[in-house]
N, C-alpha and C positions, 0 to 999 in steps of 0.2 A: 483132343481138346486144343485150344489155342492159349496159352500161358497168360496170366494178367499182365497188362504194362507196369511199368515201373512207378507210374503216378498212381495206379489203383493200389498197388500194394502199399504204398507209403500210406494212403489214405484209409487203408483198413487197417494198417498198422497202428496208426493214431488212434481210430474209434475204439480200439481193442485195449489202448494203455489203459491200467487203472486209475481212477481219480484219487487224488490224496497226494499225488506228486506235483512238483510246479516248477517250470523251466524258468527259471530267475533272468535267463538272457532273451525272453521272448520280447518279439517287438512292442507287444502293447504296452511294457513297462518302460519303453525308451522315453524320456522328458527330454526337450532342449531348451535352451535359454537365448534369448535375444542377444547380439551385441550391444555393448553400451558404449556410447561415446561422448566423453567428457571434455569439453573445450576448456580453455584457461582465460584468466582475465588479466589484463597487461595494468599495473600500476601507473598511476600518472608518474611523469618524470619531473625531475626538478625537487626543490625541498618541499619535504611531504610531512615536515615535522608537526606532530601533533599539540592540542592544548590539552592539558588536565584541567583539575579545577583551579580558575583563576590563572590560568599559564597562558600567556599570549604566544603565539607561533608563528611562524613565517608563511606567505603565501606561496602557492605552487602554481605553475602553468599547466592547465588541464590538458591531459591527453587522453583521446576517445580510446576506449579499452577495445580490443576484440571481443567479436561475440562469443558469448558463454553457452555451449550446447549441453543441456542435462536432460537424459531421459531416462524414465524408469526400467529396470529390468524385469522382462515378463519370463514367466516360466509355464510351460505347457504340461500339463497333468494329464493321464488318461486313466480309463476305468474308473473305480470308485474314488479316485484320491481326488482332492483338490487343493488349489493354491490358496494359501492364506497369508494375508500381511498380519505381524504381530505388532504391538505399539511403538515398537521401536525401530518401526521402518524396514525390517528384514523381511525378506517373503521365504516360506517354507513350502514344502509338499512333503506330508509323511515326517514332518519334523527336522528337514535337512533344510540348511539354507542355500538357496541355488544361486545367488549372485551378490555382487559388493552391496554394501549399504551406502548410498549417494546422500552426501548432506543436501540441505533445500537448496534450492536455485537461489532464494533470497533468506540468506542465514538470519534466524531470529535474534534479533536486537539490534540488526544492522540498521542505520538511517539513509534512509533516499530521498534527495532535496531535487527540484528542479531549479536550474539556474535559466530563469526566463531570458535572460541577456545573453547568455552563451548558448541556448538551444542544447543543452545537455543536461542530463540527468547523473547526479553524483550520487556515490554510494560510500559510507564512513560505518565503521565499524563502531561498536558501543561506547567506546572511549572519543569516538569522532577522527580517528585516525582514518586519513584516506585509503580507499582501496582502488577505486578506478570511476571511471566516467564513461557516458555512450551516448549515442544521439540516432535519430531517425530520419527519413527523409520526411514526415509529417511536421518535423520541429522547423522545418526551414519556409513555413508559409509566411505569413502578413506578418504574424507577430510568433514570437516563440512559446513554447508549452507553459501551460501554467498549474491547474490543480492536478492533485493526484489522490488515489486511492487504492487501497487492496481489495480485490473481490472476495466472494464466499470462497472461492477456491485458492485463493493467497495468490491469484496473477495481479500484477502491478497496472494499473488504469492510468493512464496520463492523457489528459485534457490538452491536445492540441488547438490551434485556432479553429479548424473545422472539422474535425474527428476526435474521436476517443479511439485511443491505441491501446492493446492490452499485450501486456509480455508475460511471457512464461517464465524468464530468467533476464538477469541482466543484459540487454541489447537484444534478447530473442526475442522477436516479435510473433505473436500468434494471429493477430487480424486487427483492423482498423474497421469502425462503423462511423458514418457520417452524423455530425450534429445538425439539429434542426434549424439552428442559426450560425452562421459563422461569426464567432465572438470570442474575445478573450474571457476564459472560463477560469476566475479565481479559485472556486472550491467545487469539490463535488463530493458529495457522501452518499453511500447506499443507507436504506432504511430496513427494518428488520424483516420486510417481505422482497428484500434485495431491489426494490426500486431505487433508481438512481436520479439525484438531483444536483442541480447546478446553480451557481450565481455568476453574473459577471464583475465587477470589478467597481472601484473609485469611479465616477463620471457613466457607469454603466445604467442600463434601464432598472425598472422595477420590476422584471418578469423574473420566473423563477421556470426553469423547463424540468419535467419529469418524464423520465423514462423508464420500462421495465427490466428486467434483468437480460434482455437480449437487445438492449439498447432501440428499443421500437420508441417513438416518442409518444407519450401517453396524453399529455397535456400543458399547457403554459398558463400560470395565475400570476397575478400581479399583487403586489402589496402598495398600501398607501404611499410611500415614498420610495425613492432608489438609492442609487450607491449602495447595492447589497453586497457586502465583502465579507461577509462570513455566514456558514449555515453548520449547525450540528442538529442533534435530535436527543430528547432521553429515553431512558429505558423504556418508555410505553411506544415509543415511536412518533410522539408529536414533536413537530420540528421548531427551532430557535433560529431565526435569521437576524442577522444585525444590517443596520440602514445607517449610514453617516449622516448626520443631519446638522451640520455646522459645527459649534463648539462641544455638542455632546452627538450621541448616539441613540438610535431608536432599536430596541430588539422587541421584534415580533414571534410570540408564541402561534404555531398554525396548526390547527388539528389535522392528523394525519389521514383521515378519512374523506373531508369535505374541503379540505384545504382552507376554511375560514379562521379567520384571526381570533384566537382562544384570550389573547391577553397582550399586553405591550408597556414596555418599563422603560426609562431612560437609563444610561451609563455616561457619565463625564468622559469627556475626549472621543477621539476618532476610533471606534471599533474596526478592527484587520478581522483575524482568524476568531472564529468560537469554537470550543469545545465543553461538552457537558462532562462533569468531573465524576469520580465515582462515590463523591459523597453529598451528591444531589445539590452540588454547586454548578454554576457556570463560569467557565472561564473564558476571559475577553482580553485579546490581545489589544492592545490601546497604543498608538503611535504618539510620535512628538515626545518620545524619551518616558513615557508614564510607565510603560512595564505591561506584566500580565496581571489583570485583575481578576480577584475570586467573588463572584455577586450573587445574590439572592434571585433565582430564575424566577421571579415573579414579582407583581405589583403589589404593594410598592416595595421596589426592591432597594437593595442598600449593599456598598462595599464592606465586603469582610477582610478583605486583605490584598496588596498589591506585592509582586516579586518584581523587584528591578536591579539595574546594572549601569554604571556609568556607560560600559561599552554599547548597551543595548537599546537603539533609537529609535526604531521603527519595526517593530516584532510583526510580520504578516503571517506567516503559516504557523498553526498550532496544534499541537498532538500531547497525548499521553500516554505513559505505559502503564503496565498493572502495579507497579510500585508507587504510581501516582506522581512521577517525574513529569514535569513539562519540557516539551521540545520546542523551539522554535528558531528562525531565521531572521537576520535584521537585512530590512530593506536598505537601511543606511539613510539617504538623503530622501527617500521617498522615490528616487527613480531607479534605484537599482543599479546605479553607474558605478558607486564603489563597491570592493570587494565585500561581501558578506561577512559578519560575525556568525557564528552557531553557539548556541549554548544549550546546555540540559540542566534543568533546575531541579532541585528535590522540593518537595512538598514546604519545606520551610525558607525557602528561597537561598539557600546554599547553593553555590557552582558545582554539579557533579562534574561537569565536564565542558570543556568549551574549543572553540577553532576560530582564533583570531588574528587576521582574518582568512577566512576560507577561501577558495578555489574561484568560488562563485559569485554570480552578480545577480540580484534580483531572485531571490527565493520567492515562490509562491506555493507550491506544494510541497509538504514535507511529511513523511510517513516511516513508521516502524515496523519493520518486518517481525510477525510473530504475535502482533499485539490483535486483540480481537474487539474490533468497534466494528459493528456500528452502535451507534446511539448512547456513548458512554457506557455501554455496559461491558467495561473491563472485568474478565474475572478474577477473584482474589486469590 
């Protein structure tokens, strides 16, 4: 007889091995994690002293930061094991941590502001201390960038003159989508269905453009008047749009489904940014030194109160956080030529933090990372 070959002997030997034993070094239990590269961000040079409550700070020369690259660690699990992500962001397989816990690319509480005339996005921490700034080729068009908003994934959407550009981290471009019309886009918001709405600015048309979550243009609709400078929506998803009309402004309430006008009411002064508040109030940024008004969001409307500051001349962007604080940037003389002041106000009007002056010129978009908006539905 011929002797069996070594491979056959090995196979026979394995087949006869009693079950109940387990080779912990078997290849099927080996998992691998991908490499993670984390970039760094360069702080602006020069004087970056920050403003705290009611404290003036010196201006600094903005410097574009290096791109920051952050990616999530991936874990490959085999057999019946699966990779799970815990609530604190750690990844584990069978209870073991498989990689470093990375901070979010847009740290919660950090404030991001567009400098329209600087063609930069500036980043500040929760105390308005400067962190860095960055730009993108899309900002170098006919006009600088304007409106900003976070999408449902936490990516930052910046409206340039002819595109919407999505950033997965500061200076980290994901992609850009063309706009249906090349124009200054002062305000952009997402509704509850992830549709995107845009307005133009003072001197702009009476049109609002609506896109789906993939940035496909759905429709363009008109309102009775133009100069549409602010847009927000309430927790039900109905829109509010501000229209400057001389010494007063008109706020339209628009049906979320058929885009018909449900209501309209007047607000004294030139309305800029709009934000629906957590207490069923409409916050309106009013220029010419008036401040931020809280109004009843229906007709007949009335002003419930106004937050103002001697250094706040022309608030344009307006947003809030879960604590009810109001964030705004000062367009100064209305042209954004002078360095902007930035403010965070508490609900009672006291200054939580300020930066006077900041490095930027002409703030249009202003957002706070980690704050869940759309439609004023800030979690308590």
